[in-house]
N, C-alpha and C positions, 0 to 999 in steps of 0.2 A: 433468409436473412441471418438467422441465428447461426446456421452452419457456416455461412461465409465469414461472419465475425469470429467464430471459433477458429477457423482456418487462419485468419490473420493473427489472432492471439498466439496460436501454435507457432507460426512463422517467427514472430517476434521473440517468443520464449526460447526457441531453439537458437536464435541468433545470440541472445544474451548469455546462454549457457556455454557457448564456445569460449567465453572468457574465464571460465572456471578451470583451474589447474590442479594438479596433484597436491595433496596435503593442505588444501585450503579449508578454512572453516567458512561455511556458506549460510547466510541468512535465508530462511525459507518463508516466503510470504503466505498469505491466506486469501482464498477466493478462487473464482473460476479461472482467472488467468494464471494464478500461481500453480494451479493443478497442472497446466502444461509445462511449467518450469520443473515441477517435481518429476513428471514423466520423462522429460528430456535428461534430467540429472540421473534418474534411475537407469536409463538406456546407456549412458556413458559409464556408469558404475559397472554395469554388466560387461562392458568392454574393457574394464580394468582401471577406471578412474578411482582414485582414493581421496575421499573427502569426508568431513563430518558436517552435519547440518544443525542449524539453530532454528527451531520452529517458532512461529509467531502466534500460534494458537494450539489448543489441544487437538482441534480437528486436523491441522496440518501435521502435528506430531504423529497422530494415529495413521494418517495416510503415508507419511514418510516411512514409518515402520513397515507398513504393508508392501511398500515398493523396495524395501531393502536399503534405505538410506540411513547410515549410522547417525546418531544424534549426539551433540555436545551439550554441555551444561552452561559454560561461560557464554554470554551473549556477544562478546567481542568477536567480530568476524572480519575476514579478509575482503569479502564481497557479500552484499545482500541483493537479492533479486525479488522484486515484488511487482504487483500490478498497481493501478491507480484508477480512480473514478473520474478525475478530471486533470488535465495537464494544460497549463497556460504557456504562452510563448517564452517566459522566463524559466520554465521547467518547475514552477511551483505547482503543488499538487493538492487535490482533495482526495483523501483516503478514508477508509473505515466503514464503508457501507456493508462490508462483510462482517463487521462487528469486532475486529481485532486491532483497532487503531492504536491503542496504548502499547501493546507489545510490538506492533509493527514499527512505531516510532522509536521505541527503545533500541530495537535491533538496527534500524536505519542510522540512528545517531552513533551507535557503537561500531558501525562498520567503517572500514577503511575506504570502501567504495560502495555506493548505493546505485543500483541500476534498476530502471523502471521499464516494465513491459506492458504495452497497450495495443489495442487496435485503433484505427484512425478515428473512430467515433468519439474517443476520449480527448481529442485535441480540441480545445475551445479558446476563444480570444480572451476571455476573462473568467476567473473562477466564480462559482455560484450559480451555474446553470441549473444544477440539481441541489440536493440537500447536503448540508454540512453536518456530519455526525460529531457529537460531543459526548464523551464519556463522563458521567457524573456519579458521585456517591449516592447511595439510596437515601440516606438520611437527609431530609430537607430538600429533596430534589425539586419540589415545587418552587421553593424560594430561589434555587439556582436557576430554574427555568424562567422565573420573572426577571432575574438579572440579565439573562440572555435576551429576553424580550425587549428590555430597555435599550439594548445595543442595536435593535433593529431586526433581530432574528425572530422567527415564528417557530418555537420548538414543539415537537410532539414526541412523547415517549414511545420508543420502540418496544414491542412485546418480546423482550430479550434480556437476559442477565448475562453479562460478559464472563469470560473465563476468570476475571478478577473480582467477580461478585458485584459489579456495578450496573447501572442503567446506561442506556444510550438515548440521547435526545437528538432527533433528526431535525435540523433547523434550516428553514428557508430564509436566506438573507437576500436573494436576488444577486445580480452582478456585484461582486465585491471589489470596490474601487481600490482598496489597499489591503491585500492579504496580510502584510506585515503588521499593520496597525490593528487589524481585527484580532490577529493571533495574540498580540501583546495585551489587548483588552480582555480577551478570554482567559489568558494566563492569570489575570489578577482576580478572577471571580472565585471566591471560596466555594468549594463543592465541585468545581470543574476538575476532573482528574487529568484529562487530556482532550485535545480537539484534533480534528482531521485535517488541519492545515499543515502541510509539510513544506516549509519554506526553506529554499536554499540547500536542500539535502540531496537532490538527484544529481549524480555526476553525468548521466546520460539517459536518454529515453529511446528504447527500441520500439518502433512503430510498424505494425503490420498494415500495409496500405494496398488498396486495389491497384492493379496495373504495374506493380513493381516486381512481378515474377517471384522468385524465391529469395529475393534480397530485401529485407526490411529497411526502412529509413531509420538512421541513427541520429538523434538530435543531441547536440551539445551546446553549452553556452560558449560564446566567444571568449577566448583567453585575453 
């Protein structure tokens, strides 16, 4: 099963990378799916593609260097390609289970175009099937957790310190009726650095699906 899902991720990643052109600045995501994006970009660089990348984590930066992908400093990108943990029919996302949600959102918002790469298991009818990661400052994190609890989430602190020196609270909300409303409420909590709700950011989603051969499904919102 894992091998099959990895094959679907690889298919979707290679599809998204075809949109990268010479001299672009490319946002580089974090996580297992982003690894396939990095490998696909590295293969094209070996064939002559000229790009610079903006990594969303120290882990991605190190891997990009290993693969020979030049790195930029400015986070403004022509295109950003990243994975997602959940994707709803409106292309809203939950991201951050890899622990890099703050930098991922900074790069996504600074990009002229944000493309998401997933396998079919990440498509769900409503966000909240799994946990929503929320990055919080260390100081007073218990008070921040209580505020999140009051919104209906059940937070648990992950045994992780982010690249930014913060904690992550993995929060069970159940099916989220209005991701936009929850995002707004979380934005108002002092101590919340960023949350994993990515609302209205994805231009398109490349989905590796069974039975589609070598051609992934590309989801876009109606114009």
